[in-house]
ROLORO-914211 format. One record per atom (N, C-alpha, C): residue in three letters; atom name; x, y negated, z. Coordinates in pm, whole numbers. Example, Ala and Ser with C-alpha at 12.3 -4.5 7.8 and 13.67 -1.06 7.14 Angstrom:
BEGIN
residu	atome	x	y	z
ALA	N	1319	569	780
ALA	CA	1230	450	780
ALA	C	1320	330	780
SER	N	1285	225	708
SER	CA	1367	106	714
SER	C	1290	-3	787
This chain:
BEGIN
residu	atome	x	y	z
UNK	N	84	118	0
UNK	CA	0	0	0
UNK	C	89	-124	0
UNK	N	61	-216	-86
UNK	CA	137	-339	-96
UNK	C	95	-435	15
UNK	N	191	-498	80
UNK	CA	159	-589	189
UNK	C	100	-718	133
UNK	N	25	-788	217
UNK	CA	-35	-914	175
UNK	C	73	-1016	140
UNK	N	181	-1018	217
UNK	CA	289	-1112	191
UNK	C	354	-1085	55
UNK	N	376	-957	24
UNK	CA	434	-922	-106
UNK	C	338	-957	-218
UNK	N	211	-929	-199
UNK	CA	111	-963	-301
UNK	C	108	-1112	-327
UNK	N	116	-1193	-220
UNK	CA	118	-1338	-237
UNK	C	243	-1384	-312
UNK	N	357	-1323	-282
UNK	CA	482	-1360	-349
UNK	C	474	-1327	-497
UNK	N	417	-1212	-530
UNK	CA	404	-1173	-670
UNK	C	311	-1269	-743
UNK	N	198	-1304	-681
UNK	CA	104	-1398	-742
UNK	C	169	-1533	-766
UNK	N	263	-1569	-677
UNK	CA	329	-1699	-687
UNK	C	442	-1699	-790
UNK	N	471	-1583	-845
UNK	CA	574	-1577	-947
UNK	C	710	-1538	-896
UNK	N	719	-1495	-773
UNK	CA	849	-1454	-718
UNK	C	895	-1326	-785
UNK	N	1023	-1319	-811
UNK	CA	1080	-1197	-868
UNK	C	1083	-1091	-759
UNK	N	1031	-974	-790
UNK	CA	1024	-866	-692
UNK	C	1078	-740	-755
UNK	N	1164	-673	-684
UNK	CA	1220	-548	-733
UNK	C	1221	-447	-620
UNK	N	1144	-343	-634
UNK	CA	1147	-237	-537
UNK	C	1121	-105	-610
UNK	N	1155	4	-546
UNK	CA	1135	134	-610
UNK	C	1228	155	-729
UNK	N	1345	97	-720
UNK	CA	1441	110	-830
UNK	C	1473	257	-851
UNK	N	1487	295	-975
UNK	CA	1507	435	-1011
UNK	C	1652	478	-994
UNK	N	1707	452	-876
UNK	CA	1847	485	-850
UNK	C	1878	632	-864
UNK	N	1787	716	-818
UNK	CA	1810	860	-830
UNK	C	1821	902	-976
UNK	N	1737	846	-1061
UNK	CA	1743	878	-1204
UNK	C	1874	829	-1264
UNK	N	1919	712	-1223
UNK	CA	2046	661	-1274
UNK	C	2162	751	-1233
UNK	N	2159	796	-1107
UNK	CA	2264	886	-1059
UNK	C	2261	1019	-1133
UNK	N	2141	1069	-1160
UNK	CA	2128	1194	-1234
UNK	C	2182	1178	-1376
UNK	N	2148	1067	-1441
UNK	CA	2198	1043	-1577
UNK	C	2350	1031	-1577
UNK	N	2405	965	-1476
UNK	CA	2550	952	-1466
UNK	C	2614	1089	-1449
UNK	N	2555	1171	-1362
UNK	CA	2610	1305	-1338
UNK	C	2603	1393	-1463
UNK	N	2494	1382	-1537
UNK	CA	2475	1470	-1653
UNK	C	2545	1420	-1779
UNK	N	2544	1290	-1800
UNK	CA	2591	1237	-1928
UNK	C	2706	1137	-1917
UNK	N	2739	1097	-1796
UNK	CA	2837	991	-1778
UNK	C	2979	1034	-1806
UNK	N	3059	935	-1836
UNK	CA	3203	957	-1859
UNK	C	3287	885	-1755
UNK	N	3220	819	-1660
UNK	CA	3289	746	-1554
UNK	C	3245	800	-1419
UNK	N	3328	779	-1317
UNK	CA	3290	819	-1181
UNK	C	3191	718	-1125
UNK	N	3119	759	-1019
UNK	CA	3027	666	-955
UNK	C	3103	545	-901
UNK	N	3221	568	-844
UNK	CA	3301	458	-793
UNK	C	3334	356	-899
UNK	N	3370	404	-1019
UNK	CA	3402	313	-1129
UNK	C	3278	236	-1175
UNK	N	3165	305	-1180
UNK	CA	3040	242	-1224
UNK	C	2992	140	-1121
UNK	N	3004	173	-993
UNK	CA	2953	87	-887
UNK	C	3047	-28	-851
UNK	N	3173	-21	-890
UNK	CA	3272	-121	-849
UNK	C	3231	-264	-881
UNK	N	3181	-296	-1000
UNK	CA	3143	-435	-1026
UNK	C	3028	-483	-936
UNK	N	2932	-396	-909
UNK	CA	2821	-434	-822
UNK	C	2869	-455	-679
UNK	N	2959	-371	-635
UNK	CA	3015	-385	-500
UNK	C	3092	-516	-490
UNK	N	3168	-549	-593
UNK	CA	3243	-675	-595
UNK	C	3149	-795	-584
UNK	N	3040	-793	-663
UNK	CA	2943	-903	-655
UNK	C	2880	-912	-518
UNK	N	2846	-797	-459
UNK	CA	2784	-796	-327
UNK	C	2878	-850	-221
UNK	N	3004	-819	-233
UNK	CA	3101	-863	-132
UNK	C	3145	-1008	-151
UNK	N	3166	-1049	-275
UNK	CA	3223	-1181	-302
UNK	C	3121	-1284	-348
UNK	N	3005	-1239	-392
UNK	CA	2903	-1332	-439
UNK	C	2929	-1376	-582
UNK	N	2847	-1469	-628
UNK	CA	2859	-1520	-764
UNK	C	2798	-1659	-771
UNK	N	2836	-1733	-871
UNK	CA	2785	-1869	-891
UNK	C	2647	-1860	-955
UNK	N	2552	-1933	-899
UNK	CA	2418	-1937	-956
UNK	C	2416	-2030	-1076
UNK	N	2344	-1990	-1179
UNK	CA	2324	-2084	-1288
UNK	C	2211	-2180	-1249
UNK	N	2195	-2286	-1324
UNK	CA	2098	-2390	-1290
UNK	C	1955	-2335	-1282
UNK	N	1922	-2246	-1373
UNK	CA	1784	-2194	-1378
UNK	C	1751	-2112	-1253
UNK	N	1842	-2024	-1211
UNK	CA	1817	-1944	-1092
UNK	C	1816	-2032	-968
UNK	N	1905	-2129	-961
UNK	CA	1908	-2220	-847
UNK	C	1776	-2297	-837
UNK	N	1723	-2343	-951
UNK	CA	1596	-2415	-951
UNK	C	1481	-2323	-908
UNK	N	1480	-2200	-959
UNK	CA	1375	-2106	-922
UNK	C	1377	-2075	-773
UNK	N	1495	-2052	-718
UNK	CA	1505	-2025	-575
UNK	C	1463	-2146	-494
UNK	N	1494	-2265	-544
UNK	CA	1451	-2386	-476
UNK	C	1301	-2401	-475
UNK	N	1235	-2369	-587
UNK	CA	1091	-2383	-597
UNK	C	1015	-2275	-520
UNK	N	1068	-2154	-524
UNK	CA	997	-2042	-462
UNK	C	1056	-2002	-327
UNK	N	1162	-2068	-287
UNK	CA	1235	-2027	-169
UNK	C	1154	-2026	-40
UNK	N	1058	-2117	-26
UNK	CA	980	-2120	97
UNK	C	906	-1989	120
UNK	N	872	-1922	14
UNK	CA	800	-1795	27
UNK	C	888	-1686	89
UNK	N	1021	-1703	79
UNK	CA	1111	-1604	139
UNK	C	1106	-1608	292
UNK	N	1054	-1717	348
UNK	CA	1049	-1727	494
UNK	C	954	-1625	556
UNK	N	872	-1563	475
UNK	CA	782	-1459	523
UNK	C	863	-1342	580
UNK	N	977	-1314	519
UNK	CA	1062	-1204	562
UNK	C	1186	-1262	628
UNK	N	1204	-1232	756
UNK	CA	1314	-1289	833
UNK	C	1451	-1263	769
UNK	N	1473	-1141	720
UNK	CA	1603	-1108	661
UNK	C	1626	-1187	532
UNK	N	1522	-1207	453
UNK	CA	1536	-1285	330
UNK	C	1555	-1433	360
UNK	N	1481	-1482	459
UNK	CA	1494	-1623	496
UNK	C	1635	-1654	544
UNK	N	1697	-1560	612
UNK	CA	1834	-1581	660
UNK	C	1931	-1599	545
UNK	N	1903	-1537	434
UNK	CA	1991	-1547	317
UNK	C	1955	-1669	231
UNK	N	1826	-1682	198
UNK	CA	1783	-1783	102
UNK	C	1745	-1917	164
UNK	N	1714	-1918	292
UNK	CA	1675	-2041	360
UNK	C	1746	-2053	494
UNK	N	1879	-2048	495
UNK	CA	1950	-2057	622
UNK	C	1929	-2194	686
UNK	N	1927	-2196	816
UNK	CA	1906	-2325	886
UNK	C	2038	-2384	928
C-alpha cells in the first residue's frame, strides 16, 4: 500500500524510485556480464562517497519540490539541512 505522503509527493511531481530491479540486474551480470560486480559498482560507490555537482535543472527542481522532502526525516536531513 502506498503511503499518503508518497502519493502526495508523486502527485506533486516529485521523482520517486522504489522497487528497483536490482536482483534482475545482478542476475543479468552473473549470466551475461564480462565485468565483476566490484568493477560495475565502483562508479556508483564513488558518486555515493564523493558526491557530484548538480546541474541547474536538478538544483531548480530540488529547490521547488524540496519542501516535500520534509515529510521524511532522513530525506529532509539530506535535502533540507538546517
